[in-house]
Each structure stands twice: as C-alpha cells, then as structure tokens.
PLY file of the C-alpha trace (Angstrom):
ply
format ascii 1.0
element vertex 177
property float x
property float y
property float z
element edge 176
property int vertex1
property int vertex2
end_header
-80.50 -2.00 93.98
-76.94 -3.33 93.32
-75.28 -0.02 92.52
-76.97 1.67 96.08
-75.44 -1.63 98.15
-71.89 -1.43 96.27
-71.66 2.58 96.59
-72.95 1.80 100.57
-70.27 -0.85 100.81
-67.46 1.58 99.45
-68.90 4.57 101.55
-68.75 2.07 104.76
-65.45 0.38 103.99
-63.86 3.77 103.57
-64.91 5.11 106.65
-64.22 1.66 108.41
-60.43 1.67 107.09
-60.43 5.56 107.89
-61.31 4.98 111.98
-59.08 1.73 111.53
-55.89 4.02 110.73
-57.05 6.63 113.22
-57.59 4.37 115.82
-53.83 2.97 115.72
-55.14 -0.29 114.66
-53.08 -0.10 111.29
-50.03 0.27 112.40
-47.51 -2.52 112.20
-46.19 -1.85 115.99
-49.60 -1.47 117.64
-50.34 -5.26 116.14
-47.38 -6.62 116.91
-47.43 -5.21 120.91
-51.42 -6.69 120.47
-49.28 -10.30 119.78
-47.15 -9.92 121.80
-49.75 -8.56 125.13
-47.80 -5.37 125.42
-49.93 -3.06 123.95
-54.10 -3.62 123.74
-55.28 -1.00 121.63
-56.36 -3.76 119.18
-58.75 -5.63 121.52
-60.61 -2.49 122.60
-61.38 -1.06 119.36
-62.49 -4.53 118.83
-64.41 -4.87 122.09
-65.88 -1.16 121.15
-66.49 -2.06 118.03
-68.82 -4.96 118.97
-70.47 -3.05 121.46
-71.65 -0.53 119.09
-72.12 -2.73 116.25
-74.23 -5.17 118.47
-76.67 -2.43 120.09
-76.96 -0.51 116.57
-77.80 -3.93 114.37
-80.05 -4.87 117.54
-81.77 -1.32 117.30
-81.78 -0.56 114.41
-83.65 -4.48 113.44
-85.88 -3.60 116.01
-87.31 -0.69 114.63
-87.35 -2.45 111.37
-84.65 -0.35 109.35
-82.98 -3.83 108.87
-83.20 -7.56 108.38
-81.15 -10.29 110.36
-79.65 -12.55 107.69
-77.93 -14.67 110.69
-74.96 -17.39 108.92
-75.20 -21.14 109.89
-73.11 -22.20 112.69
-70.10 -24.26 111.23
-68.03 -25.51 113.99
-65.56 -27.55 111.77
-65.57 -24.55 109.42
-65.31 -21.78 112.08
-61.82 -23.88 113.09
-60.28 -24.40 110.29
-61.06 -20.65 109.20
-60.07 -19.30 112.41
-56.66 -21.70 112.51
-55.98 -20.01 108.81
-56.54 -16.46 109.92
-54.87 -16.90 113.24
-51.60 -18.53 111.32
-51.44 -15.64 108.85
-52.41 -12.98 111.75
-49.55 -14.25 113.44
-47.13 -14.38 110.60
-48.10 -11.01 109.06
-49.16 -8.99 111.59
-52.22 -7.69 109.60
-55.83 -8.83 109.15
-57.75 -8.20 106.77
-59.22 -5.08 107.65
-56.39 -3.48 109.40
-54.01 -4.62 106.24
-56.15 -2.58 103.75
-55.82 0.15 106.23
-52.06 -0.12 106.23
-51.65 -0.40 102.59
-53.85 2.72 102.61
-51.48 4.70 104.69
-48.68 3.68 102.48
-47.49 1.14 104.29
-46.36 -1.45 101.07
-45.66 -4.36 103.28
-49.17 -5.12 103.70
-49.39 -5.74 99.60
-47.81 -9.26 101.11
-51.02 -9.53 102.82
-53.31 -8.21 100.06
-51.74 -11.41 97.76
-52.03 -14.01 100.62
-55.68 -12.95 101.08
-56.20 -13.06 97.22
-54.38 -16.48 97.08
-56.44 -17.93 100.07
-59.65 -16.91 98.68
-58.54 -18.59 95.18
-57.30 -21.86 97.46
-60.94 -21.69 98.86
-63.25 -21.46 95.46
-60.55 -23.87 94.08
-61.61 -26.42 96.54
-65.12 -26.88 96.58
-64.84 -30.54 97.31
-62.87 -29.84 100.98
-64.97 -26.55 101.43
-68.41 -28.71 100.68
-67.18 -30.93 103.10
-66.07 -29.17 105.84
-69.06 -26.81 105.96
-70.76 -29.40 106.59
-69.12 -30.92 109.90
-70.60 -29.83 113.08
-73.30 -27.45 111.13
-75.62 -26.38 113.82
-77.50 -24.13 111.44
-78.55 -20.52 112.16
-78.10 -20.36 115.39
-77.78 -17.50 117.99
-75.88 -16.83 121.00
-79.26 -16.63 122.90
-81.16 -19.46 121.13
-77.91 -21.33 122.28
-77.87 -20.53 125.94
-81.84 -20.25 125.62
-82.24 -16.53 126.90
-84.42 -14.20 125.18
-82.49 -11.53 123.06
-83.25 -7.88 124.78
-81.90 -9.56 128.05
-79.28 -11.32 126.65
-78.00 -8.13 124.44
-78.29 -6.19 127.79
-76.06 -8.69 129.54
-73.29 -8.82 126.98
-73.14 -5.11 126.53
-72.82 -4.73 130.32
-69.67 -7.68 130.04
-68.08 -5.86 126.81
-68.28 -2.41 129.22
-66.65 -4.07 132.34
-64.02 -5.93 130.37
-63.24 -2.33 128.55
-63.05 -0.39 132.38
-61.07 -3.39 133.07
-58.44 -3.71 130.59
-58.46 0.20 130.87
-57.46 0.39 134.17
-55.40 -2.86 134.73
-53.41 -2.66 130.98
-53.26 1.31 130.29
-51.34 1.08 127.52
0 1
1 2
2 3
3 4
4 5
5 6
6 7
7 8
8 9
9 10
10 11
11 12
12 13
13 14
14 15
15 16
16 17
17 18
18 19
19 20
20 21
21 22
22 23
23 24
24 25
25 26
26 27
27 28
28 29
29 30
30 31
31 32
32 33
33 34
34 35
35 36
36 37
37 38
38 39
39 40
40 41
41 42
42 43
43 44
44 45
45 46
46 47
47 48
48 49
49 50
50 51
51 52
52 53
53 54
54 55
55 56
56 57
57 58
58 59
59 60
60 61
61 62
62 63
63 64
64 65
65 66
66 67
67 68
68 69
69 70
70 71
71 72
72 73
73 74
74 75
75 76
76 77
77 78
78 79
79 80
80 81
81 82
82 83
83 84
84 85
85 86
86 87
87 88
88 89
89 90
90 91
91 92
92 93
93 94
94 95
95 96
96 97
97 98
98 99
99 100
100 101
101 102
102 103
103 104
104 105
105 106
106 107
107 108
108 109
109 110
110 111
111 112
112 113
113 114
114 115
115 116
116 117
117 118
118 119
119 120
120 121
121 122
122 123
123 124
124 125
125 126
126 127
127 128
128 129
129 130
130 131
131 132
132 133
133 134
134 135
135 136
136 137
137 138
138 139
139 140
140 141
141 142
142 143
143 144
144 145
145 146
146 147
147 148
148 149
149 150
150 151
151 152
152 153
153 154
154 155
155 156
156 157
157 158
158 159
159 160
160 161
161 162
162 163
163 164
164 165
165 166
166 167
167 168
168 169
169 170
170 171
171 172
172 173
173 174
174 175
175 176
C-alpha cells in the first residue's frame, strides 16, 4: 500500500508541477506581479484549482471512491503558519509548490526557497513544546465550513462553486491581466 501511495504521490506531484509551470505560476515575474496586484494569473489558477478540486473530491466521496480526512481547525496554528508562509512568500516570491516548479524549470534562485522550507520543517520538528502549545490554542476539532455555517454539504458546495465561478468571471472581466 505504501509503495502505491508513494507512486501516486510522485505521479500527481509531477502533474501538479507540470500544470503550475504551464499555467505560468512558476515564473518569478508572475508571482511578483501577484504580490504587487498587477498580474492576477496566480489567483485565477488558485480559484480554478479550488473549484475543480472541491467538486472532484466531493463527487468521488459521494461515489465512495475516497474518504475525507478532515484536519482539525486550529486557529492559532493556522495564524502562525499563515504569517510564516506569507512572510516567506513576500520575501522570496515563491510558495512551496511554485518554488519546486520553478526549480524544476531551471530557476536556481528557488534553491534558497527549498532550503528555507527544509529549515522551517526542521525548526517545527525541533520545537515540539512550542508546536504542541500552538496547536492546542483555538483548537475547534474537525470542523468544516458547512458545519460551521450550519448548512448541508451539497447546497454549500453548489453555492461556493457559484461564488468561485463568479469571482473568476469578475477577475477576468475587471482585471484581464
């Protein structure tokens, strides 16, 4: 089972990087353009990926092909992680996925990002008391948006999909870059 999972991870990771590169979101200029609010390619790719992923996972779950493994909602850990991620993205103009894709296409400046990610993982693992404490702060358990909003899953997904489609249309028509 583990070999199959590793193989599938490798295959999906390859295609994920390939599509990031083909979508242009592994290019330094595109990423800087997003940070400067001049190029909205990254947000359009992300919204489309969320839309396709949400509908795909929901459909596969409905057909019994996959099981959902909801991670706990931990507000403090998500906030700290988001701030660290945001600082790294703002400083390097790469996130983990785009950094790996950029390195794969020959942008060797992404090596610094890869080393930074490894260092961050090491620090996270080397500070178990801190990470454990942060994880306990604001722990709401396994909570999903439909549960939080007291909406059944199917109407939530349909409504959220509509919002994402409208956002993509709006971004494309108002900000065509």
